[in-house]
Backbone as CSV, one residue per row, in Angstrom:
resi,resn,N_x,N_y,N_z,CA_x,CA_y,CA_z,C_x,C_y,C_z
1,MET,-39.576,-26.510,20.880,-38.628,-25.802,20.087,-37.921,-27.037,19.041
2,LYS,-37.791,-26.666,17.783,-37.214,-27.536,16.960,-35.823,-27.686,16.948
3,SER,-35.161,-28.800,16.841,-33.873,-28.956,16.910,-33.078,-28.472,15.598
4,PRO,-31.939,-28.081,15.547,-31.103,-27.631,14.282,-30.817,-28.895,13.464
5,SER,-30.997,-28.583,12.201,-30.860,-29.740,11.285,-29.240,-30.162,11.087
6,LYS,-28.934,-31.175,10.895,-27.530,-31.759,10.639,-26.685,-30.925,9.606
7,ALA,-27.369,-30.555,8.664,-26.828,-29.658,7.700,-26.402,-28.160,8.259
8,LEU,-27.309,-27.670,9.036,-26.980,-26.577,9.866,-25.844,-26.651,10.756
9,LEU,-25.742,-27.639,11.458,-24.701,-28.121,12.523,-23.405,-28.222,11.811
10,ALA,-23.488,-28.815,10.602,-22.234,-28.955,9.755,-21.610,-27.816,9.230
11,THR,-22.535,-26.835,8.854,-22.255,-25.441,8.292,-21.673,-24.698,9.361
12,ILE,-22.267,-24.697,10.609,-21.679,-24.090,11.847,-20.225,-24.624,12.106
13,ALA,-19.984,-25.955,12.183,-18.784,-26.554,12.464,-17.838,-26.192,11.572
14,ALA,-18.075,-26.339,10.260,-17.205,-25.745,9.189,-16.764,-24.471,9.327
15,THR,-17.521,-23.467,9.650,-17.400,-22.095,9.823,-16.415,-21.881,10.896
16,LEU,-16.753,-22.416,12.035,-15.882,-22.342,13.322,-14.454,-22.904,13.040
17,ALA,-14.347,-23.937,12.210,-12.984,-24.529,11.907,-12.283,-23.579,11.140
18,LEU,-12.920,-22.935,10.335,-12.076,-21.996,9.344,-11.899,-20.859,10.106
19,ALA,-12.711,-20.309,11.090,-12.343,-19.151,11.884,-11.393,-19.400,12.855
20,ALA,-11.167,-20.698,13.300,-10.218,-20.768,14.538,-8.887,-20.658,13.980
21,PRO,-7.845,-20.115,14.669,-6.475,-20.008,14.301,-5.904,-21.419,13.976
22,ALA,-5.120,-21.525,12.932,-4.237,-22.726,12.852,-2.889,-22.496,13.554
23,PHE,-2.193,-23.572,13.761,-0.855,-23.556,14.520,0.088,-23.900,13.587
24,ALA,1.201,-23.082,13.526,2.271,-23.393,12.697,2.861,-24.619,13.029
25,ALA,3.324,-25.436,12.004,3.994,-26.767,12.368,5.320,-26.699,12.604
26,LEU,6.212,-25.672,12.116,7.512,-25.678,12.185,7.712,-25.142,13.731
27,LYS,8.152,-26.083,14.503,8.417,-25.772,16.037,9.737,-25.262,16.330
28,PRO,9.928,-24.605,17.365,11.339,-24.189,17.954,12.319,-25.224,17.898
29,GLY,13.423,-25.030,17.323,14.517,-26.129,17.134,14.630,-26.616,15.787
30,THR,13.418,-26.397,14.960,13.563,-26.872,13.636,14.343,-25.961,12.803
31,PRO,15.271,-26.508,11.810,15.988,-25.642,10.952,14.943,-24.841,9.991
32,ALA,15.260,-23.587,9.890,14.397,-22.852,8.945,14.768,-23.101,7.523
33,PRO,13.643,-23.373,6.727,14.020,-23.682,5.227,14.617,-22.337,4.461
34,ASP,15.615,-22.591,3.935,16.341,-21.429,3.300,15.519,-20.992,2.139
35,PHE,15.557,-19.863,1.768,14.908,-19.316,0.502,15.444,-17.962,0.095
36,SER,15.043,-17.834,-1.270,15.538,-16.503,-1.899,14.102,-16.175,-2.528
37,ALA,13.714,-14.887,-2.583,12.718,-14.369,-3.214,12.801,-13.050,-3.771
38,PRO,11.963,-12.665,-4.911,11.938,-11.307,-5.306,11.285,-10.525,-4.426
39,ALA,11.878,-9.256,-4.030,11.344,-8.431,-2.885,11.455,-7.025,-3.225
40,TYR,10.670,-6.220,-2.441,10.840,-4.754,-2.635,11.093,-3.893,-1.329
41,LEU,11.937,-3.039,-1.451,12.171,-2.222,-0.303,11.975,-0.617,-0.632
42,ALA,11.023,-0.032,-0.263,10.680,1.372,-0.537,10.385,1.329,-2.120
43,GLY,9.811,0.302,-2.801,9.609,0.354,-4.213,10.557,-0.188,-4.949
44,GLU,11.822,-0.322,-4.485,13.035,-0.807,-5.246,13.052,-2.188,-5.262
45,PRO,13.221,-3.065,-6.337,13.347,-4.415,-6.482,14.684,-4.928,-6.162
46,PHE,14.676,-6.024,-5.334,15.816,-6.757,-5.096,15.579,-8.198,-4.836
47,THR,16.584,-8.989,-4.682,16.397,-10.458,-4.317,16.683,-10.635,-2.792
48,PHE,15.669,-10.935,-1.863,15.909,-11.245,-0.492,16.468,-12.471,-0.241
49,LYS,17.547,-12.917,0.438,18.165,-14.018,0.487,18.235,-14.361,1.990
50,LEU,17.491,-15.201,2.609,17.449,-15.719,3.995,18.742,-15.740,4.572
51,ALA,19.735,-16.510,3.919,20.920,-16.917,4.409,21.758,-15.645,4.599
52,GLU,21.675,-14.640,3.679,22.445,-13.386,3.768,21.966,-12.666,4.990
53,ALA,20.584,-12.609,5.109,20.135,-11.830,6.279,20.481,-12.427,7.451
54,LEU,20.513,-13.694,7.631,20.962,-14.353,8.941,22.443,-13.911,9.231
55,GLU,23.208,-13.643,8.278,24.628,-13.355,8.548,24.650,-12.055,9.625
56,LYS,23.608,-11.277,9.317,23.522,-9.949,10.200,22.926,-10.090,11.580
57,GLY,22.060,-11.093,11.784,21.430,-11.298,13.096,20.201,-12.133,12.773
58,PRO,19.370,-12.274,13.901,17.986,-12.947,13.756,17.261,-12.314,12.725
59,VAL,16.294,-13.112,12.092,15.345,-12.658,11.152,13.907,-12.994,11.630
60,VAL,13.072,-12.144,11.309,11.599,-12.235,11.613,11.093,-12.349,10.189
61,VAL,10.581,-13.622,9.861,9.801,-13.890,8.602,8.186,-13.971,9.005
62,TYR,7.499,-12.772,8.513,6.200,-12.829,8.674,5.309,-13.027,7.352
63,PHE,4.514,-14.012,7.363,3.714,-14.315,6.312,2.342,-13.565,6.416
64,PHE,1.929,-12.970,5.262,0.499,-12.341,5.461,-0.156,-12.770,4.050
65,PRO,-1.609,-12.745,4.253,-2.374,-13.221,2.948,-2.141,-12.338,1.709
66,ALA,-2.222,-11.165,1.752,-2.360,-10.218,0.612,-2.147,-8.811,0.774
67,ALA,-1.194,-8.139,-0.167,-1.047,-6.833,0.008,-2.360,-5.991,-0.151
68,HIS,-2.463,-4.790,0.397,-3.643,-3.835,0.203,-4.817,-4.581,0.587
69,THR,-4.889,-5.408,1.763,-6.266,-5.814,2.277,-6.090,-5.315,3.763
70,PRO,-7.353,-5.236,4.457,-7.312,-4.623,5.811,-6.442,-5.128,6.848
71,GLY,-6.526,-6.295,7.186,-5.680,-6.877,8.074,-4.236,-6.976,7.787
72,CYS,-3.944,-7.034,6.475,-2.450,-6.919,6.068,-1.898,-5.591,6.136
73,ASN,-2.782,-4.467,5.742,-2.297,-3.250,5.768,-1.923,-2.881,7.133
74,LEU,-2.865,-3.405,8.254,-2.709,-3.134,9.442,-1.401,-3.634,9.995
75,GLU,-1.288,-4.909,9.811,-0.075,-5.679,10.202,1.273,-5.049,9.693
76,ALA,1.298,-4.705,8.402,2.480,-3.927,7.943,2.724,-2.686,8.597
77,ALA,1.700,-1.910,8.899,1.759,-0.604,9.517,2.319,-0.712,11.021
78,LEU,1.859,-1.884,11.500,2.437,-2.228,12.988,3.779,-2.482,13.127
79,PHE,4.300,-3.386,11.991,5.692,-3.823,11.871,6.707,-2.364,11.558
80,SER,5.962,-1.609,10.717,6.556,-0.469,10.418,6.786,0.507,11.569
81,GLN,5.752,0.641,12.240,6.022,1.474,13.476,6.965,0.893,14.668
82,ALA,7.057,-0.261,14.584,7.991,-0.909,15.523,9.387,-1.254,14.942
83,ILE,9.785,-0.836,13.820,10.899,-1.225,13.191,12.151,-0.900,13.880
84,ASP,12.196,0.365,14.615,13.421,0.675,15.417,13.716,-0.259,16.454
85,LYS,12.436,-0.831,17.176,12.674,-1.934,18.063,13.315,-3.229,17.607
86,PHE,13.083,-3.601,16.247,13.683,-4.725,15.736,14.962,-4.510,15.434
87,LYS,15.370,-3.379,14.924,16.812,-2.927,14.625,17.592,-2.889,15.839
88,ALA,16.948,-2.402,16.993,17.591,-2.540,18.249,18.182,-3.722,18.673
89,ARG,17.338,-4.776,18.296,17.585,-6.239,18.526,18.463,-6.766,17.452
90,HIS,18.981,-5.933,16.451,19.794,-6.425,15.320,18.981,-7.385,14.430
91,ALA,17.634,-7.325,14.476,16.887,-8.187,13.692,16.440,-7.721,12.288
92,THR,16.389,-8.556,11.368,15.790,-8.203,10.090,14.302,-8.484,9.938
93,VAL,13.358,-7.746,9.540,12.117,-8.006,9.253,11.803,-8.213,7.682
94,ILE,11.119,-9.236,7.420,10.599,-9.425,5.935,9.215,-9.922,5.944
95,GLY,8.397,-9.213,5.319,7.115,-9.860,5.036,7.112,-10.545,3.805
96,VAL,6.349,-11.684,3.821,6.250,-12.602,2.514,4.729,-12.990,2.351
97,THR,4.366,-12.666,1.237,2.895,-12.963,0.708,2.970,-13.600,-0.617
98,ALA,1.930,-14.433,-0.764,1.544,-15.143,-2.236,0.425,-14.193,-2.790
99,GLY,-0.189,-13.321,-2.029,-1.445,-12.626,-2.491,-1.048,-11.200,-3.051
100,ASN,-1.652,-10.884,-4.255,-1.429,-9.354,-4.902,-0.125,-9.178,-4.918
101,THR,0.793,-10.057,-5.301,2.154,-9.806,-5.422,2.498,-8.717,-6.661
102,ASP,1.655,-8.658,-7.254,1.849,-7.448,-8.373,1.761,-6.041,-7.813
103,GLU,1.300,-5.903,-6.470,1.279,-4.703,-5.913,2.141,-4.437,-4.790
104,LEU,3.329,-5.397,-4.625,4.163,-5.279,-3.567,5.085,-4.053,-3.690
105,ALA,5.512,-3.656,-4.864,6.264,-2.530,-5.017,5.703,-1.219,-4.282
106,ASP,4.390,-0.876,-4.779,3.638,0.200,-4.017,3.523,-0.088,-2.653
107,PHE,3.082,-1.239,-2.110,2.965,-1.678,-0.823,3.992,-1.268,0.012
108,SER,5.182,-1.793,-0.457,6.514,-1.543,0.189,6.881,-0.076,0.563
109,LYS,6.466,0.678,-0.385,6.615,2.181,-0.168,5.604,3.154,0.526
110,GLU,4.461,2.757,0.510,3.428,3.565,0.984,3.533,3.650,2.551
111,THR,3.426,4.908,2.897,3.747,5.239,4.311,2.577,4.659,5.378
112,GLU,1.341,4.300,4.940,0.322,3.588,5.530,0.626,2.180,5.683
113,HIS,1.512,1.674,4.959,1.873,0.079,5.083,3.301,0.022,5.603
114,CYS,4.120,-0.433,4.757,5.565,-0.654,5.192,6.371,0.714,5.296
115,GLY,5.979,1.624,4.561,6.737,2.950,4.621,8.109,2.860,4.168
116,GLY,8.495,1.887,3.413,9.889,1.815,2.938,10.796,1.433,4.229
117,LYS,10.308,1.007,5.218,11.206,0.623,6.532,11.669,-0.766,6.463
118,PHE,10.942,-1.713,5.796,11.391,-3.127,5.725,10.876,-3.766,4.361
119,PRO,11.611,-4.731,3.963,11.078,-5.305,2.550,9.858,-6.295,2.655
120,VAL,9.248,-6.526,1.566,8.283,-7.483,1.273,8.566,-8.335,0.118
121,ALA,8.340,-9.707,0.373,8.800,-10.575,-0.799,7.623,-11.263,-1.363
122,ALA,7.809,-11.503,-2.651,6.669,-12.235,-3.370,6.904,-13.743,-3.375
123,ASP,5.826,-14.537,-3.094,6.049,-15.825,-2.843,4.827,-16.533,-3.874
124,GLU,5.099,-16.509,-5.172,4.169,-16.801,-6.147,3.835,-18.341,-5.958
125,GLY,2.656,-18.645,-5.896,2.114,-20.065,-5.633,2.214,-20.490,-4.207
126,ALA,2.744,-19.680,-3.277,2.861,-20.037,-1.801,3.684,-21.086,-1.680
127,LYS,4.875,-21.092,-2.427,5.881,-22.197,-2.330,6.729,-22.111,-0.964
128,ILE,7.196,-20.857,-0.727,7.786,-20.606,0.524,6.865,-20.811,1.664
129,ALA,5.621,-20.425,1.651,4.617,-20.677,2.785,4.509,-22.114,2.888
130,ALA,4.289,-22.827,2.033,4.298,-24.243,2.200,5.491,-24.923,2.887
131,GLN,6.612,-24.396,2.645,7.805,-24.964,3.284,7.730,-24.532,4.730
132,TYR,7.140,-23.580,5.090,7.077,-23.008,6.466,5.587,-23.438,7.125
133,ASP,4.806,-24.284,6.303,3.508,-24.513,6.839,2.622,-23.376,7.138
134,ALA,2.680,-22.442,6.318,1.963,-21.051,6.392,1.072,-20.920,5.282
135,VAL,0.365,-21.808,4.663,-0.551,-21.690,3.695,-1.883,-21.534,4.362
136,LEU,-2.697,-20.639,3.613,-3.933,-20.305,4.207,-4.966,-21.451,3.906
137,GLU,-5.619,-22.009,5.021,-6.327,-23.203,4.745,-7.793,-22.620,3.925
138,GLY,-8.092,-23.404,3.172,-9.237,-23.097,2.274,-8.898,-22.195,1.216
139,ARG,-7.685,-21.729,1.079,-7.293,-20.840,0.025,-5.929,-21.197,-0.538
140,PRO,-5.732,-22.250,-1.032,-4.494,-22.802,-1.549,-3.913,-21.556,-2.529
141,GLY,-2.488,-21.411,-2.396,-1.875,-20.583,-3.247,-1.797,-19.074,-2.554
142,TRP,-2.231,-19.155,-1.295,-2.184,-17.809,-0.471,-1.622,-18.283,0.790
143,SER,-0.797,-17.217,1.490,-0.209,-17.617,2.809,-1.174,-16.985,3.824
144,ASN,-1.062,-17.792,5.091,-1.789,-17.234,6.254,-0.995,-16.276,6.931
145,ARG,-1.517,-15.893,8.202,-0.837,-14.978,8.883,0.102,-15.584,10.025
146,THR,1.271,-16.083,9.624,2.139,-16.853,10.548,3.540,-15.955,10.610
147,SER,3.944,-15.712,11.784,5.227,-15.033,12.127,6.192,-15.957,12.700
148,TYR,7.472,-16.001,12.271,8.601,-16.769,12.711,9.714,-15.953,13.150
149,VAL,10.356,-16.366,14.199,11.624,-15.663,14.516,12.831,-16.773,14.228
150,ILE,13.600,-16.424,13.423,14.948,-17.497,13.171,15.964,-16.800,13.889
151,SER,16.815,-17.813,14.433,18.120,-17.494,15.116,19.162,-17.118,13.898
152,PRO,20.190,-16.463,14.262,21.281,-16.389,13.280,21.855,-17.645,12.827
153,ALA,21.589,-18.771,13.662,22.270,-20.113,13.345,21.175,-20.770,12.428
154,GLY,20.114,-20.218,12.027,19.008,-20.690,10.978,18.069,-21.736,11.558
155,GLU,17.747,-21.398,12.852,16.871,-22.268,13.600,15.691,-21.579,14.064
156,ILE,14.540,-22.205,13.900,13.220,-21.613,14.303,13.311,-21.451,15.777
157,VAL,13.124,-20.335,16.334,13.048,-20.185,17.873,11.710,-19.635,18.178
158,HIS,10.803,-19.266,17.434,9.471,-18.911,17.793,8.516,-18.979,16.584
159,ALA,7.301,-19.505,16.496,6.253,-19.500,15.628,5.017,-18.967,16.170
160,TYR,4.350,-18.189,15.505,2.936,-17.654,15.899,2.138,-17.511,14.787
161,THR,0.854,-18.234,15.002,-0.148,-18.225,13.835,-1.376,-17.749,14.468
162,GLU,-1.851,-16.602,13.950,-3.207,-15.972,14.404,-3.636,-15.078,13.319
163,SER,-4.960,-15.059,12.915,-5.463,-14.291,11.946,-5.583,-12.893,12.323
164,ASN,-5.721,-12.556,13.453,-5.709,-11.277,14.105,-4.270,-10.611,14.050
165,PRO,-4.028,-9.639,13.231,-2.790,-9.041,13.083,-2.198,-8.185,14.009
166,ASN,-2.963,-8.120,15.313,-2.543,-6.955,16.255,-1.397,-7.661,17.309
167,HIS,-1.302,-8.866,17.245,-0.257,-9.294,18.295,1.115,-9.843,17.717
168,HIS,1.287,-9.750,16.347,2.443,-10.569,15.810,3.734,-9.753,16.178
169,VAL,3.717,-8.381,16.149,4.783,-7.558,16.476,5.193,-7.909,17.962
170,ALA,4.231,-7.681,18.848,4.559,-8.083,20.401,5.154,-9.378,20.545
171,GLU,4.632,-10.611,19.824,5.116,-11.824,19.872,6.441,-11.995,19.500
172,THR,6.732,-11.444,18.333,8.187,-11.498,17.752,9.162,-10.640,18.444
173,LEU,8.831,-9.465,19.039,9.789,-8.806,19.763,10.039,-9.603,21.163
174,ALA,9.013,-10.012,21.736,9.203,-10.955,22.974,10.111,-12.081,22.764
175,ALA,9.923,-12.701,21.613,10.749,-13.919,21.198,12.284,-13.554,21.000
176,LEU,12.434,-12.291,20.236,13.763,-11.770,20.192,14.506,-11.536,21.417
177,ASP,13.644,-10.903,22.346,14.165,-10.814,23.818,14.682,-11.972,24.373
178,ALA,13.765,-13.084,24.333,14.200,-14.314,24.825,15.210,-14.998,24.089
179,LEU,15.536,-14.670,22.954,16.703,-15.226,22.110,18.052,-14.601,22.753
180,ALA,17.864,-13.163,23.039,19.083,-12.462,23.522,19.442,-12.889,24.869
181,ASN,18.554,-13.455,25.608,18.812,-13.817,27.165,19.262,-15.270,27.178
């Protein structure tokens, strides 16, 4: 049997590196970078301000690559379905993306996505994502799939990076429960 070529091995290694989840660099205890961003709730534009949201309680900031893409559609739907659980914990949820920002007004109101239940913010050029170390590797200018829970004091209490959208809601709810105890 012939051994694989070095080029083939390098290609496989690069593919695996891109497929493996990255880990968020902002660790618990780190002050959360403050930001304001153009946002939409149920299709209505406004400016989301992290500092104002933190005055009401903890904030879940979840970064996603792009509106109207399969994984991001699913993740938004999962957050939308669980929004009452977040509200019961006095938490604000905000989705932030650098991809397809021209589609966020529709994305924010469509029932199969956010359903008007939580806002989504535009992060042109992934500037906010860069502050949160949530830039998609190999795709500069786009955010990856990272969720943060920020305490009302403005401190990161939980960070979770995983390209699979299925566990972000459970991860952030568990972190909110831990914060309350």
